[in-house]
Backbone as a chain_set.jsonl record, in Angstrom:
{"seq": "MLSALVAAENGAKTLIIEKEKQWGGTSATSGAGIWIPASDQAKVEGCDDKPEDAFKYVRALSADNVPNASIKSYVENAAHMLRWTDEHTKITYCAFPYPDYHAENLGGSPTG", "coords": {"N": [[36.635, 269.956, 80.608], [39.042, 269.337, 80.699], [39.071, 268.785, 77.848], [38.727, 271.529, 76.663], [41.447, 272.215, 77.568], [43.041, 270.887, 75.812], [42.642, 271.853, 73.323], [43.357, 274.456, 73.737], [45.984, 273.931, 74.006], [46.173, 273.37, 71.533], [46.101, 275.678, 69.864], [43.291, 276.848, 69.863], [41.109, 279.015, 70.798], [39.466, 279.261, 73.893], [37.17, 278.93, 76.3], [36.011, 278.409, 79.486], [33.138, 277.978, 81.259], [32.024, 277.843, 84.619], [29.571, 277.322, 86.862], [29.343, 276.718, 89.354], [31.151, 277.284, 92.448], [33.626, 276.107, 93.102], [35.416, 274.432, 90.914], [35.641, 271.277, 88.749], [33.302, 269.801, 89.194], [32.08, 266.585, 90.3], [34.373, 265.865, 91.133], [35.391, 267.749, 92.547], [34.403, 267.603, 95.208], [34.3, 265.171, 95.939], [36.805, 264.209, 96.941], [38.789, 264.161, 95.166], [39.706, 262.015, 93.716], [40.561, 259.857, 90.94], [40.011, 257.55, 89.177], [42.484, 255.78, 87.677], [43.654, 253.465, 85.074], [46.953, 251.801, 85.017], [48.546, 253.563, 85.035], [51.585, 255.934, 84.967], [52.11, 257.004, 87.392], [51.064, 255.078, 89.437], [52.605, 252.902, 88.579], [55.296, 253.981, 89.769], [54.701, 253.962, 92.485], [54.692, 251.295, 92.387], [52.514, 249.868, 91.893], [51.527, 247.438, 89.529], [49.447, 247.355, 87.538], [47.288, 246.119, 84.798], [45.845, 247.019, 81.455], [44.62, 244.773, 80.679], [43.334, 243.678, 82.8], [41.883, 245.685, 84.265], [39.873, 246.063, 82.141], [38.331, 243.735, 82.06], [37.525, 244.083, 84.675], [35.99, 246.578, 84.607], [34.282, 246.072, 82.532], [32.533, 243.686, 83.777], [31.2, 245.025, 85.633], [29.517, 247.096, 84.467], [26.823, 247.996, 82.556], [24.946, 245.852, 80.135], [24.665, 246.987, 77.652], [26.776, 248.487, 77.344], [29.035, 249.154, 75.319], [31.902, 246.966, 74.412], [34.373, 248.146, 72.988], [34.05, 250.989, 73.936], [34.813, 250.64, 76.526], [37.468, 249.537, 76.125], [38.502, 251.61, 75.14], [38.634, 253.681, 77.028], [40.22, 252.053, 79.109], [42.702, 251.666, 77.911], [43.469, 254.039, 77.207], [43.048, 255.998, 79.144], [45.683, 256.295, 81.07], [47.348, 257.655, 79.427], [46.432, 259.784, 78.722], [46.585, 261.091, 81.34], [48.987, 261.321, 81.521], [49.721, 262.908, 79.397], [48.487, 264.914, 80.497], [50.174, 265.869, 82.775], [52.247, 266.422, 81.51], [51.679, 268.731, 79.93], [50.264, 270.821, 81.265], [50.027, 272.445, 84.762], [48.778, 270.724, 86.294], [48.897, 267.784, 88.665], [49.089, 265.008, 89.513], [48.965, 262.087, 91.902], [49.588, 258.66, 92.736], [47.943, 256.175, 95.066], [47.616, 253.546, 96.947], [44.376, 251.802, 96.908], [41.893, 249.888, 97.436], [39.919, 248.47, 94.788], [36.635, 249.011, 94.716], [35.142, 246.742, 94.196], [36.643, 244.53, 94.684], [37.07, 241.881, 94.606], [35.881, 240.957, 92.511], [36.408, 239.913, 88.986], [39.269, 241.042, 87.615], [39.545, 242.917, 89.703], [41.039, 244.666, 92.125], [42.981, 244.398, 95.537], [45.06, 246.665, 96.041], [44.42, 248.678, 94.537]], "CA": [[37.564, 271.111, 80.702], [40.239, 268.639, 79.51], [38.786, 269.066, 76.256], [39.249, 272.48, 76.396], [43.013, 272.537, 77.584], [43.554, 270.331, 74.732], [42.073, 272.414, 72.37], [44.06, 275.636, 74.32], [47.575, 273.286, 73.568], [46.439, 273.173, 69.927], [45.991, 277.104, 69.601], [42.176, 277.282, 69.77], [40.697, 279.998, 71.57], [38.894, 278.475, 74.562], [36.513, 279.402, 77.39], [35.243, 277.449, 80.22], [32.229, 278.663, 82.206], [31.672, 277.244, 85.52], [28.351, 277.457, 87.371], [29.292, 276.366, 90.626], [31.905, 278.076, 92.964], [34.479, 275.283, 92.761], [35.894, 273.737, 89.708], [35.705, 269.915, 89.01], [32.574, 268.803, 89.477], [31.993, 265.858, 91.757], [35.72, 265.42, 91.737], [35.933, 268.767, 93.746], [33.644, 267.525, 96.278], [34.638, 263.561, 96.633], [38.266, 263.563, 97.684], [39.225, 264.519, 94.02], [40.186, 260.61, 93.28], [39.738, 259.45, 90.027], [40.411, 255.976, 88.62], [43.022, 255.506, 85.908], [44.432, 251.934, 85.259], [48.051, 251.468, 84.49], [49.0, 255.016, 85.4], [52.638, 256.078, 85.464], [51.758, 257.14, 88.831], [50.581, 253.834, 89.671], [53.75, 251.974, 88.333], [56.104, 254.362, 90.559], [54.114, 253.148, 93.811], [54.737, 249.727, 92.881], [51.471, 248.821, 91.543], [51.496, 246.824, 88.252], [48.078, 246.581, 87.104], [47.145, 246.139, 83.694], [44.537, 247.524, 80.981], [43.61, 244.049, 80.173], [42.538, 243.52, 83.964], [40.885, 246.781, 84.401], [38.58, 246.075, 81.277], [37.582, 242.511, 82.779], [37.326, 244.539, 86.135], [34.865, 247.376, 84.14], [32.95, 245.022, 81.684], [31.606, 243.187, 84.8], [30.352, 246.143, 86.303], [28.872, 247.717, 83.458], [25.641, 247.749, 82.193], [25.269, 244.922, 78.874], [24.543, 248.071, 76.458], [27.743, 249.667, 77.123], [30.206, 248.658, 74.172], [33.178, 246.99, 74.797], [34.517, 249.055, 72.736], [34.233, 251.894, 74.859], [35.485, 250.129, 77.953], [38.728, 248.93, 75.723], [39.211, 252.612, 74.837], [39.281, 254.026, 78.35], [41.369, 251.563, 79.835], [43.943, 251.603, 77.021], [44.034, 255.422, 76.733], [43.591, 256.967, 80.391], [46.969, 256.655, 81.169], [47.961, 258.725, 77.919], [45.576, 261.234, 79.319], [47.227, 261.655, 82.567], [50.651, 261.41, 81.154], [49.485, 264.388, 78.832], [47.84, 266.321, 81.344], [51.283, 265.692, 83.529], [53.37, 266.996, 80.831], [51.497, 270.002, 79.106], [49.66, 271.68, 82.417], [50.539, 272.251, 85.841], [47.922, 270.013, 86.928], [49.97, 267.005, 88.934], [48.606, 263.71, 90.085], [49.633, 261.016, 92.583], [48.636, 257.376, 93.052], [47.854, 255.757, 96.113], [47.016, 252.153, 97.154], [43.349, 252.058, 97.467], [41.106, 248.745, 96.913], [38.722, 248.564, 94.143], [35.481, 248.964, 95.328], [34.781, 245.347, 94.301], [38.095, 243.937, 94.43], [36.921, 240.724, 94.711], [35.622, 240.716, 91.074], [37.415, 239.47, 88.12], [40.348, 242.249, 87.171], [39.73, 243.454, 90.758], [42.646, 244.31, 92.733], [42.816, 244.961, 96.485], [45.52, 247.512, 96.176], [43.873, 249.783, 93.384]], "C": [[39.244, 270.348, 80.272], [40.347, 268.708, 78.214], [39.51, 270.404, 75.897], [40.95, 272.862, 76.712], [44.051, 271.638, 76.124], [43.53, 271.67, 73.76], [43.03, 273.942, 72.557], [45.003, 275.009, 73.54], [47.488, 273.644, 72.123], [46.235, 274.532, 69.151], [44.556, 277.437, 69.189], [41.862, 278.165, 71.138], [39.571, 279.016, 72.614], [38.073, 279.449, 75.62], [35.41, 278.527, 78.184], [34.151, 278.172, 80.997], [31.855, 277.399, 83.1], [30.643, 277.401, 86.455], [28.526, 277.488, 89.066], [30.607, 276.926, 91.003], [33.3, 277.491, 93.067], [34.438, 274.408, 91.344], [35.626, 272.651, 89.806], [34.791, 269.145, 89.161], [32.399, 268.088, 90.587], [33.339, 265.79, 92.272], [36.266, 266.568, 92.882], [35.235, 268.175, 95.358], [33.677, 265.757, 97.058], [35.997, 263.377, 96.86], [38.872, 263.937, 95.954], [39.947, 263.594, 93.446], [39.407, 260.428, 92.012], [40.679, 257.958, 89.598], [41.129, 255.905, 87.288], [44.187, 254.355, 85.817], [45.602, 252.001, 84.663], [48.742, 252.999, 84.319], [50.513, 254.845, 85.49], [52.972, 256.278, 86.796], [51.9, 256.048, 89.463], [52.018, 253.127, 89.716], [54.74, 252.824, 89.636], [55.677, 254.105, 91.96], [53.965, 251.709, 93.822], [53.56, 248.827, 92.359], [51.461, 248.81, 89.942], [50.001, 246.324, 87.454], [47.943, 246.832, 85.773], [46.071, 246.7, 82.626], [43.849, 246.317, 81.042], [42.479, 243.541, 81.606], [41.433, 244.246, 84.287], [39.699, 246.572, 83.362], [37.94, 244.903, 81.692], [36.826, 243.271, 84.01], [35.797, 245.5, 85.662], [34.094, 246.81, 83.377], [32.1, 244.158, 82.898], [30.979, 244.196, 85.523], [29.345, 246.957, 85.422], [27.582, 247.289, 82.991], [25.748, 246.585, 80.485], [25.569, 246.054, 77.942], [25.755, 248.676, 76.577], [28.648, 248.741, 76.118], [31.221, 248.002, 74.561], [34.528, 247.717, 74.26], [35.35, 250.13, 73.623], [35.13, 251.869, 76.256], [36.841, 249.978, 77.375], [39.175, 250.431, 75.491], [39.725, 253.284, 76.155], [40.529, 253.141, 78.934], [42.755, 251.464, 78.966], [44.325, 253.059, 76.967], [44.337, 256.535, 77.926], [44.793, 257.019, 80.84], [47.617, 257.411, 80.255], [47.144, 259.785, 78.676], [46.312, 262.018, 80.299], [48.441, 261.865, 82.354], [50.614, 262.922, 80.168], [49.018, 265.68, 79.519], [49.485, 266.593, 82.27], [52.686, 266.78, 82.288], [53.03, 268.114, 79.875], [50.545, 270.932, 80.321], [50.277, 271.555, 83.985], [50.183, 271.464, 87.286], [48.958, 268.499, 87.53], [48.896, 266.001, 89.665], [49.636, 262.629, 90.714], [48.824, 259.805, 92.843], [48.991, 256.654, 94.313], [47.245, 254.363, 96.441], [45.821, 252.758, 97.6], [42.102, 250.69, 96.893], [39.738, 249.475, 96.001], [37.655, 248.194, 94.738], [34.873, 247.418, 95.161], [36.232, 244.6, 93.754], [37.918, 242.528, 94.497], [36.075, 240.052, 93.124], [36.38, 240.587, 90.126], [37.851, 240.56, 87.399], [40.313, 242.841, 88.53], [40.892, 243.645, 91.467], [42.602, 245.095, 94.303], [43.81, 246.165, 96.802], [45.058, 248.745, 95.086], [44.377, 249.306, 92.134]], "O": [[40.226, 270.829, 79.706], [41.371, 268.702, 77.531], [40.49, 270.526, 75.162], [41.544, 273.735, 76.078], [45.201, 271.765, 75.703], [44.531, 272.368, 73.6], [43.381, 274.512, 71.524], [45.041, 275.365, 72.362], [48.441, 274.123, 71.507], [46.202, 274.525, 67.92], [44.424, 278.23, 68.257], [42.326, 277.961, 72.26], [38.914, 278.119, 72.085], [38.365, 280.641, 75.712], [34.34, 278.087, 77.763], [34.573, 279.249, 81.418], [31.505, 276.298, 82.675], [31.293, 277.936, 87.352], [27.886, 278.21, 89.829], [31.359, 277.131, 90.051], [34.216, 278.311, 93.123], [33.443, 273.843, 90.89], [35.231, 272.404, 90.945], [34.997, 267.937, 89.281], [32.484, 268.583, 91.711], [33.601, 265.685, 93.471], [37.141, 266.442, 93.739], [35.728, 268.449, 96.452], [33.289, 265.323, 98.143], [36.355, 262.205, 96.984], [40.072, 263.713, 96.113], [40.836, 263.962, 92.678], [38.21, 260.651, 91.827], [41.847, 257.64, 89.824], [40.635, 255.948, 86.161], [45.298, 254.369, 86.346], [45.449, 252.327, 83.486], [49.426, 253.312, 83.345], [50.918, 253.8, 85.998], [53.982, 255.803, 87.315], [52.921, 255.941, 90.142], [52.523, 252.82, 90.795], [54.893, 252.082, 90.606], [56.657, 254.037, 92.702], [53.437, 251.0, 94.678], [53.506, 247.598, 92.337], [51.407, 249.806, 89.221], [49.669, 245.24, 86.974], [48.505, 247.866, 85.413], [45.052, 246.878, 83.293], [42.661, 246.355, 81.363], [41.304, 243.181, 81.533], [40.314, 243.8, 84.541], [38.572, 246.905, 83.728], [36.718, 245.051, 81.695], [35.641, 243.046, 84.255], [34.71, 245.257, 86.186], [32.917, 247.107, 83.581], [30.882, 244.08, 82.735], [29.949, 243.823, 86.085], [28.336, 247.417, 85.957], [27.32, 246.089, 83.082], [26.769, 246.712, 79.809], [26.692, 246.1, 77.441], [25.879, 249.596, 75.77], [28.824, 247.552, 76.386], [31.718, 248.693, 75.45], [35.546, 247.848, 74.941], [36.539, 250.225, 73.926], [35.83, 252.715, 76.812], [37.667, 250.335, 78.215], [40.387, 250.564, 75.662], [40.92, 253.446, 76.401], [41.647, 253.609, 79.15], [43.809, 251.166, 79.526], [45.493, 253.322, 76.684], [45.173, 257.438, 77.968], [45.065, 258.192, 81.097], [48.722, 257.808, 80.625], [47.782, 260.68, 79.228], [46.617, 263.208, 80.222], [49.029, 262.677, 83.07], [51.428, 263.836, 80.302], [49.101, 266.882, 79.27], [49.825, 267.776, 82.305], [53.636, 267.532, 82.505], [53.88, 268.491, 79.068], [50.15, 271.983, 79.817], [50.956, 270.579, 84.301], [50.638, 271.414, 88.429], [49.813, 268.15, 86.715], [47.953, 266.428, 90.33], [50.747, 262.339, 90.27], [47.624, 259.839, 93.116], [50.169, 256.508, 94.638], [46.102, 254.24, 96.001], [45.766, 253.752, 98.324], [41.558, 250.849, 95.8], [38.966, 250.402, 96.244], [37.614, 247.103, 95.306], [34.14, 246.982, 96.049], [36.616, 244.275, 92.631], [38.997, 241.943, 94.409], [35.815, 238.877, 92.866], [37.381, 241.281, 90.304], [37.088, 241.11, 86.604], [41.345, 243.502, 88.645], [41.765, 242.778, 91.423], [42.236, 246.269, 94.342], [43.511, 246.782, 97.825], [45.713, 249.787, 95.125], [44.134, 249.92, 91.095]]}, "num_chains": 1, "name": "protein.A"}
């Protein structure tokens, strides 16, 4: 859906087709929480998470065949994506302290 928003913002004609009654895939039924390391919203709430820690956390929880470059790309670009969404759409997100599922792991955090 975000790809369609970016395409539309850049002048492309887009069509989103959703087979379910609710938009948003699993986010629509899971509380709509997303994990975005080092977001502006988290900084406003006093969280000082770092992409380097997020990389360590995700790397430790990922399969060996997941490339480091893919994880690095996510942790370095997720906050930019959220910033773009905030600046170009009516969609807003907020941060709230929530522990990482495995806060005890390298890079994990008890406050998210």
